[in-house]
N, C-alpha and C positions, 0 to 999 in steps of 0.2 A: 504494499501500499505505498502511496506517495504521502509524504506529512503534509499538514493543512500549512505551512507558513514555512520558508527555509529557516534554516538553524544556524546561525554563526553562533562559532566557537571560537574564535581569534582571539577576546576578551577572557576566554576560561585560561587559554595558553598565556595570555600577557600578563596575569594577575599575576603571576611570580610563584615561585618553589613549586614548578613543574616537572623538573627534576627529580622533586621530591614524590609524587606522585607517582612519575613514570616507573621510579624504585619500586613503590608498594606494589604498582600493578603486576612487575615481576615477580613479587615474592607471594602472590596469592594466585597465581595461573594455575587453572584445572587440567588434568593430565592432556585433554585429549587438544587443548590449545598450544599444550608442550610441546606434544607431536608433531603438531604443524610448523613449529619452528625447523625443523629437522627437515620438513619437504620441501618449505622456503630456501633454505640455504642451500639444496641439494638442485634444486631448480637456476636460483641465480647463480651459483658455479658453472652450471652447465652453459648458459648464457650469454653470460658476460666475456666480452672480449679479452685476449689476453697482452693485447697492447694497446695504447692509445689513451685515453681519459675519461674516466668514470665518474659519475653525480650519485650517492645517495641523497635523496629527499626525505627528511623527515628522519635525520641519521641518530637522534637523541643522544646521549651520550656514549655515542661508537661503538656499541658493545658488537655490531656488525661488522663495521668496518676491522675492525681487531682482530675477529674472525678472519676475514679477507686476508688480510697481512699486507703485507708490501710489494709481493712479486707479481709481477704482470701488469694490467694498466694501470696506469697512476690514478689515484683516489681520491676526491672529494666528496664533502659533505656538509650540508645545510640545516637547521634546523629554526624553528618559531621561538624554541627555548633558550632564550641566553643562557641560562644556568645550565642546562644540558649540553652546552657547545661546550661551555667552558671545563666541565667536566671530560667530555670525549678529547678536549686540548689537553689535559693530563695524562690521559691514560692513553693515546696514540702518538703522540710529541709532534716534533716537527714538518716527521715527514706527508701530513695529510693538510692540506688546504682546507678548511673550514671556515663557515659564517653564519651567523644569526640570519633567517631571512624567513620571509611568507612566502610558500610554496607558488602563489597565485602573482608573485612579483617577483621573481626568481633574478637576482643580480649577475649573473652572465649575459654575453654575446651569443647572439643567436648562433646556431650551430658550434658550440664548443664542446659538445662529448662525443663521446662514440657510444655511449649508452648512458642510459638514465634510471636508477630503479628505487621504486618506493614501496616498502613490503610491510609483512605485519600489520595488515589492515590498516596501515596511516591514514590511506586514502578518506576512507571510512572516517576519519576523524575531521577531516577537512570542513564538514558542514556544508555552507553555498558558497565556497570558494573552490569543492572540488574541481567542477567543471573549468575553469581559469586557471587552477594547478595543472591537470592535466593538459593542456593549452600550452602553458608555459615549458612543462617539459617536453613537449614536442618540439617547441619552438628552439629551447637549448640543444637540442639533438642536430647532428651532421646527419645529411641524408645520404640515408642509408641505414644510421644508427639505429640502434634497439631499445625500447621504452619496457621494462619490466613491472609488474603490478604483482602483488599478492594483496585479497580483498577477502572477506569474510564471503561463502556464499549465503544465501537466504535459511539454508536449512544448518546454520552453526546458531543459531541463534538460541536452543536450549543449553548449549556450552558456553556461550556468551553470557546469557544470564546467569548462568551457578556462579560463571566468574564475579558479575557486577553486582551480583549479592555479598559477595564476599568482601566487596569492597566498600558497601555501603556502610555507615560509619565515619569511613576517612574521611577528613575537613575538606578536603579539596575536591572530595568524589558526589560528596550530599547523599543524597539518595535519587533513585529511579523516577521521573518525571511522570506518572500516568497518563496525564493531561496532554504530554507534548511526544509520549512513544508512543509510535505507530510502526506497526510491522515490523520489519528487520532494522528499523531505526530505532535506538534507544537513545532519549535524553534523558539527564539529569538537572537535578537541582539548582546545582551549582553551574548547569550549561555546558556541561561536558557533552559530547554526544560521539554514538558510532555508528556506523549505518554498515548492513548487508547488502550487497549486490543480486538481483535476478539474471543471467547469465549474456541475456538480449539486452537488456537497458545496458550493461556495462559494456556490452560490443558497440551500441551504439553511442555512446560518451568518450569512448576512445577514437571512434570514426568520425565524430563530430571536432576533432582535433587534426583530422587528416592524415591517421596513423591508419596501419591493415593489423588487426587486432588476429592473434589464434589465443583462444581462451581452452584452458585444458582445468577442468573440474575436478577434484581432489574432495569430493564430498564425505561426508557431511560438513567441512571445516571450509575449505579455501577454493578459491576459481584464482590460478594462475595467468595471467597475461604477457605475452611478448608479441610487441607491436613494431613495426619498421616504420621510420618516418621515410616517405616516399622522395623518390631526388629530386621529383618535376611534379608542379602542379600545385593549387592551391591547400592551405592548412587551417582553413578555417579560424577558428579565434586566436591562434598559435599565431598570427604571420606578423603583430606588432613588433617593433625594435625592440632590443633589449638594450639592458642597462650596463654601463660601466660592470667588469667583475671586480666585486669586492669580497678577497678572504683574507686569510690570514696568513698564507702563502704563494 
């Protein structure tokens, strides 16, 4: 079911202490969701190029970039939560250029990366920014570059609700808001939101950014998306010029 009104999550993440909230999430993750992390990692490792430049959008505290290591393509990362980016810098060191940035306004030039990935269902946390974010991820890909997304399938809702009920009582999470929660979209009283996707809707979202998606369903938890930027032609909402890059390295 489509939510009655757009959900903005930016203020939730800008309110501070986002890195503490992310840590609480990892500490309470149900077993089924934990197993999906291994599926995501195998998917990303298989699809990432072995050379060039690779960007993780929504890198958090750098846990996944650390697992990938420094071999192969040069890794970049960005996240809206400044505290999480500080933790990522401390974890990863100088070899990983990182910046705090909104996924819907990435601070990189058009065609900067050979691959962009956004995993652990982060796209479903972007609220009303998700379409703009996919457009931006497409924009910063070079022609022929690949976008990798992992998102929750609609069938993941029971496992997600188990997780979110464990988080109820956390000051940053609040409680599930029954008036704003609809279908596979879960919204809390503090403004956090997480969304699952029907396969056809997900395909349309990626196509509107000018990409050709291939979707593998690993139900009940995940859809795995790999999408190539066309070498020529329109890219829809991703066609605007990028800003000058801002990074720590």
